[in-house]
N, C-alpha and C positions, 0 to 999 in steps of 0.2 A: 519690627519689620526689616531693619537693617541686618539683624542677625540671621533671619530667615533667608534673606538674599544671599548672604555669604555661604550659608550651608548649601543652598541650591547650586551656587557656582562651584563649590567644592565637589558636590556630587557629579556635576556635569564634567568637571575635569577628570574625575576618577573614571567615569564612564567612557570618556574619550580615550583616556590612556588604555583602558581595558580593551576598547575596540581596536585600537592600533596594535595592541599586543596580540589579540586574537587573530587579526587579519594578517599580521606580519610574521609572527613567531609560532604561536601555538597551531595556527592553521597551515603552516608550512608555506611552500612557494613552488613555482615551476622550475624545471631544469631543462628546458628545451634549448638545445644548442643550434639546431638548424630546422628548416621546414620539414615536418615529419608527418607522414600519413598515419591516421589512427582510425581503426574500424570498430564500430559498435555493433556486435551481432544482434539480430532481431531477438527481442524478449529479454535483453540484458537489464539487470537492475542497476541502480545508481551505485550501489556498493560494489558490484562486479566491475563496473566501469572504473571506479576509483582504484580498485586493486590492479586492474589492467594498466592504468596510467602509471601507477607506482612500479609495477613489474617491468614496464618498458622504459623506465627511467625518465619519465616526463614530468613527474611531480615528486616532491620530497616525501610526502606522507599521504597515504590513502585516507587515514583517519582525519588528518587535517583538512583534506579536500571535502570530506563528508561533513565535517563541522562547518566549514565555510558555506556549503550548500544549505545546511539547516538554518544557520544564523543569518546569512546575508543573501542567499540565493532566492530565486522565485520558486513557486510550486509547479511550474510548467514541467511536463514530462520530457524525458530525453528522447531523441530520435535514434533510430537504427540507421547505419550506413557508414560511409567513409567521410572523414573530415581532415582538413589540413591544419596542423598546429604549427604556429610560428614562434620564434624565440621571444618576441615582444609581448606575447599573450600572458596575461595573469590568470590565476585560477578562476576569477570571475569571468574573464573573457572566454576561457575554455568551457565553463559551464553554460554560458549564454550561447555559445556556438552549438553545443550539444542539444540545447533546448529549442533554439529558434533560428540557428544559422543554416547556411546552405549545405545540403548534403551533396557530396561529389557524385555525379551520375556518370557511369561508364556504359557504353553501348557497343554491341556488335551487330552488324547488319548482314543478313543473308539475302542477296538479291534473288528475284524470280529466275528460275532456270539454272541455279548453281547446283552442280552435281554433288553428291555426298562426299566424294573424295576431296573436293575443294572445301566443303564445309569443315571436314576434319582438319585439313591443313590450316584453315583460317582460325579455328579455335585453338589448335596447338600453337599457333603463332602469337596468341594473346598472352603476353608474358605475365600478366597479373592474375591469370587463372591458374588453377592447380589440377593435378591428376591427369592420368592418361585415359584416352578413349579409343574405341575401335571406330572404324568408318561406319557411320549409321546406314541402315538399310535404305537403298535408293527409293526416293519418293516419300520417305517417312518424315521429312523435315519441312515445316511450314516456313517459307521465305518471309522474313519480317525483320524488324529491329528489336533486339532484346537487351534489357539492362542487366548488368551484373555487378558484383562487388569484388573488390580486391580480395584475392585468396579463395574465391568461390571455386568449387569443383566443376570441371568441364562437363562431367556426367550430368550435373544438375541442369546445365544450360541445354544440353541435348534433350534431356527429358522435357523441359519446357517447350522446346521446338516441336517435339513429336506429339506432345499433348495438344498443342495448338493445331497441328495438322489433323489429328484424330477428331477433335471437336468440330473444326470447320467442315471436314469431309462428311461427318455424320449429319450435320445441319444441312449441307448442300444436297446430300443424297436424299434427304427427306423431302426436298423441294424439287426433285428432278422432274423433267418433263416426260410426257408419254412417248413410247416407241423410240427410245434412244438406242444407240448402238452398243452400249455396254450393259452387262448383266450384274456386275458386282462393283463395289467401291474400289477394289484393287484394279479392275479393268478401267474404271474411270480415271484413276491416278495415272495408269499407263498411257491412255490416250491423251490425257491432259499434258503429260510430259512431252509428247510428240508435238502437240500444238504449241507448247511453250518454246520449244527449240526451233520450230519452223517459222515463227513470226515474232518480231519484236515490236510490231505495230498493234497497239491496243485495239484499235477499231476493226482489225482483221480477225481477231480471235474467234468470234462467233462464226465467221465465214469459213475459216480454216477448220474449225471444229465440225461444221456441217459437211465440208468436203470429205474429211476423213471418215466421218460417220456414214456418209453415202457409200464410200469404198468398202467399209467393213460390212455393211448390210448387203452389198451386191457381190461380196466375195472377191473383190479386186485386190491385187497387191497394193499395199499402202505406198510403197516406194518412197519412204521418207529417208533422206540422206543421213540425218542424225542417228538413225538406227544402225547404219553401217559403221559409223564412227564409234559408237558406244562400246562395243566389245573390244575395240582396239585400245582406246584411251580411258575407258571408264568415265567418259564425259568431258575430259579435258580437251582443249582445242587440238585438232589434228596437225595444224601447222603446214599443211600441204594439200594438194588435190587428192581426191579419193582414187585409188587405183582400180583398174578393171577387175583384178583378182579379188579385191575387197568387196566390190559390188556383187560378184558371183559367189562370195563365201556363204556357206550354209551354217547357220548357228541359231541360237535362240532369240536373236534380236534383229537380224537383217531382214527388213521387210521387202527387200527386192527378191528374196528367195523364199520367204516365209509368208504364207497366206494368213491374214488376220493380224492380231496384235502381237507385239513382242512378248516375251515371257515375263516382263516386268517393266517398271518405269525406267526411263533413261536419264532422268534428272528429277529435281524437286520442283514441281509446278507451283505457281502461285494461285491465289484465290480466283483470279479472273479466268485463268485457263481451265480450272476445274469447273467453274460455273458455266463456261462456254460449252464444255463437253456434256454437261448434264442438262443444258438447255440450248442446244445448237441452233444456229440459224437454218431455216428451212429453205433449201434451194436445190437445184439439180446439178451443181458443179461437181466435176470429178477430177479436174486438172487445174494446176496453177504453176506459174513461172514468175520469177522476179521481173518487176517492171522498170527497174533502174532507178526508182525513187525511194527505195527502202521498203516498198510494198510489193504486192503481187497482182498479176492479171489472172482472173479465174475464167474457166471455160467448162462448158458441159459436153463438148465434143472433142474428139481427138484432132479433127481438122482445125478447129479454132485454136486448140492448144499448140499444134505444130506451127501455126502462123505466129503465135505469140512467142514461141521459142526462137523462131528465126529473127524476130524483131529484137529479142534480148541478145542473141549472138551478134547481130549487126551493131547494136549499141556497144557491146563489149569490144568489138573490133575497132570501132571508132575511138574508144578510150585507150586502145593499145593493150588491152587485157588478154587478147587472143592473137 
């Protein structure tokens, strides 16, 4: 029995030495000198990841990393995405991070009412994205928050945004109410873009949509100030008061000189504004003016509107704005 115990102890020592050898020499080691981003593309195999680690100088040997994974690693699948590798990490730490660690999430947010020229500028300013893009068609981008990976092409992000708009618009159009003011999805986008720019108050969207729908149906001029500004700045802030010459300008967008809708959207409307246009509030309002609280006062008659305008002017005079 004593001899058997000695043999078992010897075998354990040999196995321990072999394990240390495999873990430290044959399996290689890491060579991470500073915190380094590492991206695993979707669908990557463990072999491809090991080769990428070696190519980027983060481990000594891809074969050694794979051997470590087979002998000492778990069977959990690796995740796609971006990871942060640190100098103190061992091969085991790296593998564990790839299998069960936190993937770095990066996001870009397009707020409701952001015109396409600013969407373009925002994406071009994201330094971790790649590739050049043209300014997307106005109204084609769905405002939302989108995730992206380091090195992803900007064109892919635009495609996601436009696919999201197409999907939502088709769904909303299928649920549109009866006797609405627009005849096509393109017209719905155009009117929704005006609603988006005319009010930042969520509770007013249905009312504003109903007001402009009433004007379209009765053939009245929409007289929406944002449609004056759009051909001048392509949706960027004007930064000054609108001039009389600009109010009188005749073009495809100015609804002070053009009956009906503009020739196209003047921004990228959000879901709520689209839904408001496709199911507008039913009322007889034709006029609105700011009420000094961030909202508007609505009226069905010109007389009521003129009185509301005078109240607004008086408030502005009291504030020293006029």
